[in-house]
C-alpha positions as CSV (number, residue, x, y, z in Angstrom):
1,M,0.0,0.0,0.0
2,S,3.0,2.3,0.1
3,G,3.6,2.5,-3.7
4,Q,6.6,4.3,-5.2
5,S,6.8,6.9,-2.4
6,P,6.0,6.6,1.3
7,L,2.4,7.6,2.2
8,A,1.3,9.6,5.2
9,H,0.3,7.6,8.2
10,S,-3.3,8.9,8.0
11,T,-3.5,7.9,4.3
12,V,-2.5,4.3,5.0
13,R,-4.8,4.1,7.9
14,G,-7.7,5.5,5.8
15,Q,-7.1,3.0,3.0
16,Q,-6.9,0.1,5.5
17,S,-10.1,1.3,7.1
18,D,-11.9,1.3,3.8
19,L,-10.6,-2.2,3.0
20,R,-11.7,-3.4,6.4
21,M,-15.2,-2.0,5.9
22,F,-15.5,-3.6,2.4
23,C,-14.4,-7.0,3.8
24,S,-17.0,-6.7,6.6
25,F,-19.6,-6.0,4.0
26,V,-18.9,-9.0,1.7
27,T,-18.3,-11.4,4.6
28,G,-21.5,-10.4,6.6
29,G,-24.5,-12.7,6.3
30,R,-27.1,-9.9,5.6
31,Y,-26.6,-9.8,1.8
32,G,-25.4,-13.4,1.2
33,W,-22.2,-12.5,-0.7
34,A,-20.2,-15.1,1.1
35,A,-22.6,-17.9,0.1
36,A,-22.7,-16.6,-3.5
37,C,-18.9,-16.5,-3.8
38,L,-18.7,-20.0,-2.3
39,E,-21.2,-21.3,-4.8
40,E,-19.7,-19.5,-7.8
41,F,-16.0,-19.7,-7.2
42,G,-15.6,-22.4,-4.5
43,Q,-14.1,-19.9,-2.1
44,A,-15.6,-17.6,0.5
45,P,-14.2,-14.0,1.2
46,V,-12.6,-13.4,4.6
47,Q,-11.6,-10.4,6.6
48,V,-7.9,-9.5,5.8
49,C,-7.5,-6.4,8.0
50,H,-7.0,-7.1,11.7
51,D,-5.6,-5.2,14.7
52,W,-2.3,-7.0,14.4
53,N,-1.6,-6.1,10.7
54,T,-2.9,-2.6,10.4
55,V,-1.6,0.8,11.5
56,D,-2.9,2.4,14.7
57,H,-4.4,5.8,15.2
58,V,-1.4,7.3,17.0
59,A,-2.2,11.0,17.0
60,E,-5.0,13.5,16.7
61,Y,-3.4,15.0,13.6
62,E,-1.2,12.8,11.4
63,S,-0.4,14.9,8.3
64,R,2.5,17.4,7.8
65,P,3.0,19.9,10.6
66,S,2.7,22.8,8.1
67,R,-0.8,21.8,7.3
68,R,-2.0,21.1,10.8
69,A,-5.5,22.1,12.0
70,L,-5.9,25.2,14.1
71,T,-6.2,24.8,17.8
72,Y,-9.3,25.9,19.7
73,D,-7.6,29.1,20.9
74,E,-6.5,30.0,17.4
75,L,-9.9,29.3,16.0
76,Q,-11.5,31.5,18.7
77,A,-9.1,34.3,18.0
78,L,-10.0,34.0,14.3
79,F,-13.7,34.2,15.0
80,D,-13.2,37.1,17.4
81,A,-11.2,39.0,14.8
82,A,-14.0,38.5,12.2
83,D,-16.6,39.7,14.7
84,E,-14.4,42.7,15.7
85,R,-14.1,43.7,12.1
86,V,-17.9,44.0,11.8
87,E,-18.0,46.1,14.9
88,D,-15.1,48.3,13.8
89,I,-16.8,49.1,10.4
90,R,-20.1,49.8,12.2
91,R,-18.4,52.2,14.7
92,R,-16.6,54.1,11.9
93,G,-19.9,54.4,9.9
94,C,-18.4,53.0,6.8
95,K,-19.9,50.8,4.1
96,G,-19.4,47.1,4.2
97,V,-21.0,46.1,7.5
98,L,-23.3,43.5,5.8
99,S,-20.5,42.0,3.8
100,A,-18.2,41.8,6.8
101,W,-21.0,40.2,8.8
102,R,-21.6,37.7,6.0
103,D,-17.9,36.8,5.9
104,A,-17.9,36.2,9.7
105,V,-21.0,34.0,9.5
106,M,-19.6,32.1,6.5
107,L,-16.3,31.5,8.2
108,K,-18.0,30.0,11.2
109,S,-20.4,28.0,9.1
110,V,-17.6,26.5,6.9
111,Y,-15.7,25.5,10.0
112,A,-18.8,23.9,11.6
113,Y,-19.5,22.0,8.4
114,G,-16.0,20.6,8.3
115,T,-15.9,19.7,12.0
116,R,-16.0,16.0,12.7
117,R,-19.5,14.9,13.6
118,R,-18.6,13.6,17.0
119,E,-16.9,16.8,18.0
120,A,-19.8,18.9,16.7
121,V,-22.3,16.8,18.7
122,M,-20.3,17.1,21.9
123,R,-19.9,20.9,21.5
124,I,-23.6,21.4,20.8
125,A,-24.5,19.2,23.8
126,R,-22.2,21.3,26.1
127,V,-23.7,24.5,24.9
128,M,-27.3,23.2,25.4
129,R,-26.5,22.0,28.9
130,S,-24.9,25.4,29.8
131,I,-28.1,27.3,28.9
132,G,-30.6,24.7,30.2
133,L,-31.9,23.4,26.8
134,A,-32.8,19.8,26.2
135,G,-34.2,18.1,23.1
136,V,-37.6,16.4,23.1
137,R,-37.3,12.6,23.5
138,L,-40.2,10.4,22.9
139,R,-39.8,6.9,24.3
140,R,-41.5,4.2,22.4
141,R,-43.6,2.5,25.1
142,Y,-46.5,1.2,23.1
143,R,-46.5,-1.7,20.6
144,T,-48.7,-1.1,17.6
145,T,-47.2,-3.6,15.2
146,V,-48.6,-7.0,16.3
147,A,-47.9,-9.6,13.6
148,D,-50.2,-12.6,12.9
149,P,-47.9,-15.7,12.4
150,A,-50.5,-17.5,10.4
151,A,-51.3,-14.7,8.0
152,A,-50.0,-14.6,4.4
153,K,-47.1,-12.3,3.8
154,A,-46.4,-10.1,0.8
155,P,-42.9,-9.6,-0.7
156,D,-41.0,-6.4,-0.2
157,L,-41.4,-4.4,-3.4
158,I,-39.8,-1.2,-2.0
159,G,-36.4,-2.5,-0.8
160,R,-35.8,0.6,1.4
161,D,-36.0,2.8,-1.8
162,F,-38.4,5.5,-0.5
163,T,-38.4,7.4,-3.8
164,A,-40.8,7.5,-6.8
165,S,-40.4,9.1,-10.2
166,E,-44.0,10.3,-10.3
167,P,-47.0,10.6,-8.0
168,N,-49.5,7.9,-7.4
169,T,-47.1,5.0,-8.0
170,K,-45.7,4.0,-4.6
171,Y,-47.2,4.6,-1.2
172,V,-46.2,3.7,2.4
173,G,-48.6,3.2,5.3
174,D,-48.5,2.7,9.0
175,I,-50.5,2.9,12.2
176,T,-49.4,4.8,15.3
177,C,-51.1,5.4,18.6
178,L,-51.9,8.8,20.0
179,P,-51.9,8.7,23.9
180,L,-54.9,10.1,25.6
181,D,-55.5,11.0,29.3
182,G,-56.4,8.0,31.4
183,G,-54.2,5.5,29.6
184,K,-56.4,5.4,26.5
185,F,-55.4,5.7,22.9
186,L,-56.5,7.0,19.6
187,Y,-55.1,5.1,16.6
188,L,-54.0,7.0,13.5
189,A,-53.5,5.2,10.1
190,T,-51.9,7.1,7.3
191,V,-51.0,6.6,3.6
192,I,-48.1,8.7,2.2
193,D,-47.2,9.2,-1.5
194,L,-43.4,8.6,-1.9
195,A,-43.1,11.0,-4.9
196,S,-44.7,14.1,-3.3
197,R,-44.2,13.1,0.3
198,R,-47.8,14.3,0.9
199,L,-50.3,12.6,3.1
200,A,-52.8,11.1,0.6
201,G,-55.1,9.4,3.1
202,W,-55.7,8.9,6.8
203,A,-58.2,7.6,9.4
204,A,-58.4,7.6,13.1
205,G,-60.2,5.3,15.5
206,R,-60.3,3.9,19.0
207,S,-59.9,0.2,17.8
208,R,-56.4,-0.8,16.8
209,S,-57.6,-4.0,15.0
210,T,-60.0,-2.1,12.7
211,C,-58.2,1.3,12.2
212,G,-57.1,1.7,8.7
213,V,-58.8,-1.6,7.6
214,T,-62.5,-1.4,8.1
215,S,-62.9,2.2,9.3
216,S,-65.0,4.4,7.1
217,P,-63.4,5.8,5.1
218,T,-60.2,3.8,5.1
219,P,-56.9,5.6,4.3
220,L,-56.7,3.6,1.1
221,A,-60.2,4.7,0.1
222,A,-59.3,8.3,1.0
223,A,-56.2,8.1,-1.2
224,E,-58.3,6.7,-4.0
225,R,-60.8,9.5,-3.7
226,T,-58.2,12.2,-3.8
227,R,-55.7,10.7,-6.3
228,G,-58.0,8.8,-8.6
229,S,-57.4,5.2,-9.7
230,L,-54.8,3.2,-7.7
231,A,-54.5,0.4,-10.2
232,G,-50.9,-0.9,-10.3
233,V,-49.9,1.2,-7.3
234,V,-47.5,-0.3,-4.7
235,M,-48.7,-0.1,-1.1
236,H,-45.9,-0.8,1.4
237,T,-46.6,-1.5,5.1
238,D,-45.2,-3.5,8.0
239,H,-46.4,-6.9,9.1
240,A,-49.1,-5.6,11.5
241,A,-52.1,-7.9,11.7
242,Q,-54.3,-5.2,10.2
243,Y,-52.2,-5.2,7.0
244,T,-52.0,-9.0,6.8
245,S,-55.7,-9.4,7.3
246,R,-58.0,-10.7,4.6
247,A,-60.1,-7.5,4.8
248,F,-57.1,-5.3,3.8
249,A,-56.0,-7.8,1.1
250,D,-59.5,-7.7,-0.4
251,A,-59.5,-3.9,-0.3
252,C,-56.1,-3.8,-2.1
253,R,-57.3,-6.4,-4.6
254,Q,-60.5,-4.4,-5.4
255,A,-58.4,-1.2,-5.9
256,G,-55.8,-2.9,-8.0
257,V,-53.1,-2.2,-5.5
258,R,-50.0,-4.4,-5.1
259,Q,-49.2,-5.2,-1.5
260,S,-45.6,-4.9,-0.2
261,M,-44.4,-5.7,3.3
262,S,-41.3,-5.0,5.2
263,A,-39.4,-7.7,7.2
264,I,-40.7,-8.6,10.6
265,G,-39.1,-6.5,13.3
266,S,-37.3,-4.1,10.9
267,S,-38.5,-0.5,11.3
268,A,-35.9,0.6,8.7
269,D,-37.8,-1.2,6.0
270,N,-40.7,1.3,6.5
271,A,-38.5,4.2,7.7
272,L,-40.4,7.0,6.0
273,A,-43.7,6.1,7.6
274,E,-42.0,5.6,11.0
275,S,-40.3,9.0,10.6
276,F,-43.5,10.7,9.8
277,N,-45.2,9.2,12.9
278,A,-42.4,10.3,15.2
279,T,-42.2,13.8,13.7
280,F,-46.0,14.2,13.9
281,K,-46.2,13.3,17.6
282,R,-43.2,15.4,18.5
283,E,-44.6,18.5,16.8
284,T,-48.1,18.2,18.1
285,L,-47.5,17.0,21.6
286,Q,-44.5,19.4,22.1
287,G,-43.2,17.7,25.2
288,R,-46.6,16.6,26.7
289,K,-47.1,13.0,27.6
290,H,-50.7,12.8,26.2
291,W,-53.7,14.7,24.9
292,S,-56.4,15.5,27.4
293,S,-59.2,14.1,25.2
294,E,-59.9,12.4,21.9
295,R,-61.4,15.6,20.6
296,E,-58.2,17.5,21.3
297,A,-56.1,14.8,19.6
298,R,-58.3,14.9,16.5
299,L,-58.1,18.7,16.3
300,D,-54.3,18.6,16.5
301,A,-54.1,15.8,13.9
302,F,-56.6,17.2,11.4
303,R,-56.4,21.0,11.8
């Protein structure tokens, strides 16, 4: 890996890290590459980069000293000088205040963009703690996806590709629970168009087993009413019993919809719908634990 001329320590370590990651990919069991290679070539790939034959991370900065990164004190002095330049122009009443302010903001933004993610997260966390801010955290306490082991399963036609070239071709759906006062729930079923990212249909009900399947109107029927014919459309959901039920399969068959299902226990296979549910509850609850009544939850959901 050294070539004709010696490479920097960081370059060698980076190349070995890339090779290690590639070997982990082809030797892992998730995608079946090892079995395919064994069947095709009679040999299976193995990991070739180990701790004993690769270089170590020996320093924070491993390139030439003349190109080292600025220290925190030097960066702070640079930012202070940029801010002082803005104030100096303002005090003298000269032109160029906005351009100087723009340069100062751009300088800080460029540095923040290039900062390593871990360092940026740690810095933001320290600042938030110092001023008493905390992000909203929603703990997932309620299980809404209850699979039926005996139900027929549909293949995954999405494959985690949550894009569509044109509207009314691919949809994702999910059911989430909206917590109410007294330990009760209102269940919300949604259908989202992958091309426009718009909510094409929705329904709410107090019964988890019927919400989105036999409720009137169903999210699928609402999408059909607003988008027109759904013939040939892919409808991707998880393995909840509502979506594996005969009633939902009949509704899809009557509308000409092709069913698609994610793997059991894999929220990433329906990540767009899961993300919508989490964002919706975070923005409507705004730190509260529940809605005071079903009416309040419906008003927040459908306003």
